[in-house]
N, C-alpha and C positions, 0 to 999 in steps of 0.2 A: 260340213265342209264349205269352203268359200272359193269362188272362182278367182283366178289370177286377176290382178288389177287391170291388166291390158285387155282382158276379155270383156270387162264391163264398160270399157271406153268405146268399143265398136258397136255399130247397130246390130240388132239380132238378125239372123239370116231370114230372108224373105222367100228363098227358093230351096233351102236345104243344103246349100253349098257354104263352105267356110274355109278359113285359112287366109294366107297372105294374098293369094291371087284374087280371092273373092272379096276381101276386105270386110268380111262380116264374121260375127261370132255366133256360136251355137247357144251361148248363155241366154236363157229366157226365150229361146226360139221354140216354135211348135214342133220341130223335128227331133228334138232331143238336145240335151245340154252338152254333149261331148262332140268334139270335132275330130273325126277319125283321120288316119293317115291318108285316106283316099280323098280328103277334102269335102266330106259330107257329114252332116250332123246326124247324130243317132244316140240311142240310149242303150245299145247292146254292148255286150262284152267286147266285140270287135272294135266298135267306135271308141269306147272308153279305155281300152287296154293298150297294149304295146303299139307305139307309134302315134298315140293320141297327141294332138297339137295343143299343148298347154296354154298357149297365148290366145287361143280362139275358142275356149270352152272349158268345161270341167273335165278333169281326168282322174 
């Protein structure tokens, strides 16, 4: 699978936060490649599932 193009244009998250407000992506971050609906990076079913922010990481 490939990350959305917009996710690769932003800097990887340095603090685990992601999304529009953070201006950072989870793609290639140490916290997980998915940006959950809560604005935090992760690799769990919750972060990658329903509500996952497609522009800020892998879903």
